[in-house]
C-alpha positions as CSV (number, residue, x, y, z in Angstrom):
1,M,0.0,0.0,0.0
2,N,1.4,3.3,-1.0
3,G,-0.2,6.2,0.8
4,R,-2.7,9.0,0.8
5,C,-3.6,11.0,-2.3
6,V,-6.6,13.0,-3.5
7,L,-8.6,12.6,-6.7
8,L,-9.1,15.9,-8.5
9,S,-12.0,15.7,-10.9
10,I,-12.8,18.5,-13.4
11,Y,-16.1,18.4,-15.3
12,V,-16.6,20.6,-18.4
13,D,-18.5,20.6,-21.6
14,E,-16.6,19.7,-24.8
15,D,-17.6,22.9,-26.6
16,E,-16.9,25.3,-23.8
17,K,-14.2,27.9,-24.7
18,L,-11.6,30.0,-22.9
19,G,-11.1,32.7,-25.4
20,R,-10.7,30.9,-28.8
21,K,-9.2,27.8,-27.2
22,P,-11.3,24.8,-26.0
23,L,-11.6,25.0,-22.2
24,Y,-10.5,21.4,-21.7
25,R,-7.3,22.1,-23.7
26,A,-6.6,25.2,-21.6
27,I,-7.0,23.0,-18.5
28,L,-4.8,20.2,-19.8
29,D,-2.1,22.8,-20.7
30,F,-2.3,24.3,-17.3
31,L,-2.0,21.0,-15.5
32,W,1.1,20.2,-17.7
33,E,2.7,23.5,-16.8
34,K,2.0,22.9,-13.1
35,D,4.0,19.6,-13.3
36,I,1.0,17.3,-12.6
37,H,2.4,13.9,-13.0
38,G,-0.5,12.3,-14.9
39,L,-4.1,12.7,-15.8
40,T,-6.9,10.9,-17.7
41,M,-9.7,12.6,-19.6
42,F,-12.9,10.8,-20.2
43,K,-15.6,11.7,-22.8
44,G,-19.1,11.1,-21.6
45,V,-21.9,9.6,-23.7
46,Y,-24.7,11.4,-21.7
47,G,-24.9,14.2,-19.3
48,Y,-26.7,17.3,-18.1
49,G,-26.0,20.1,-15.6
50,P,-28.1,22.5,-13.6
51,D,-29.7,23.9,-16.7
52,K,-31.0,20.4,-17.6
53,K,-29.8,20.6,-21.1
54,V,-29.0,17.1,-22.2
55,H,-25.7,16.3,-24.0
56,S,-25.5,12.9,-25.5
57,T,-24.3,10.7,-28.3
58,R,-27.1,9.8,-30.7
59,L,-27.3,7.0,-33.1
60,L,-27.0,8.2,-36.7
61,R,-26.1,11.7,-35.6
62,A,-22.8,13.4,-34.8
63,S,-22.0,13.9,-31.1
64,E,-22.8,17.4,-29.7
65,N,-21.1,19.1,-26.8
66,L,-20.4,16.0,-24.8
67,P,-19.5,16.1,-21.1
68,L,-15.8,15.7,-20.3
69,K,-14.1,14.6,-17.0
70,I,-10.5,15.2,-16.3
71,E,-9.1,13.1,-13.4
72,V,-5.8,13.7,-11.6
73,V,-4.4,11.7,-8.7
74,E,-2.0,13.9,-6.7
75,T,-0.9,14.9,-3.2
76,R,-3.3,17.1,-1.3
77,E,-0.6,19.8,-1.1
78,K,-0.1,19.9,-4.8
79,V,-3.8,20.1,-5.6
80,E,-4.4,22.8,-3.0
81,E,-1.5,24.8,-4.5
82,I,-3.1,24.8,-8.0
83,L,-6.8,25.1,-7.1
84,P,-7.0,28.9,-7.0
85,E,-5.6,29.3,-10.5
86,L,-7.6,26.3,-11.8
87,E,-10.9,27.7,-10.5
88,K,-10.2,31.0,-12.4
89,L,-10.0,29.0,-15.7
90,L,-13.5,27.6,-15.3
91,T,-16.3,29.7,-16.7
92,R,-18.7,26.8,-16.4
93,G,-18.2,23.3,-15.0
94,M,-17.4,21.8,-11.7
95,I,-14.3,20.8,-9.7
96,T,-14.3,18.1,-7.0
97,V,-11.5,16.9,-4.7
98,T,-12.0,13.4,-3.1
99,E,-9.8,11.8,-0.5
100,L,-8.6,8.4,-1.7
101,Y,-6.2,5.7,-0.7
102,T,-4.1,4.2,-3.5
103,I,-3.4,0.5,-3.4
104,C,-1.0,0.1,-6.3
105,H,0.9,2.7,-8.3
106,K,4.3,2.3,-10.0
107,K,5.5,5.8,-9.1
108,P,3.0,7.2,-6.6
109,P,3.0,11.0,-6.3
110,C,1.9,10.5,-2.7
111,E,5.3,9.3,-1.6
112,R,7.5,12.1,-3.1
């Protein structure tokens, strides 16, 4: 068993922009620049937010504005360090931080 980390989850819509750049791309670039050791981005097949507008993949139709989730496993200290700047990037969306306990990781960020 390796140690304690947090799971940083960032939820945004695929078509959301920050200036002319896709918001998700701006977030990925930001996390790269902040030396986050790894992340995974998931594309949802269905989702809606507080406005109840449904975003989904549809058979025989191109996908429209699908929900995206970016996940990072990092130390609590590192996540707390980047959160204020990360929050400023989001015009819409949600950020969550969840306590977790890693069982197996080849190079765990929690033991640096």
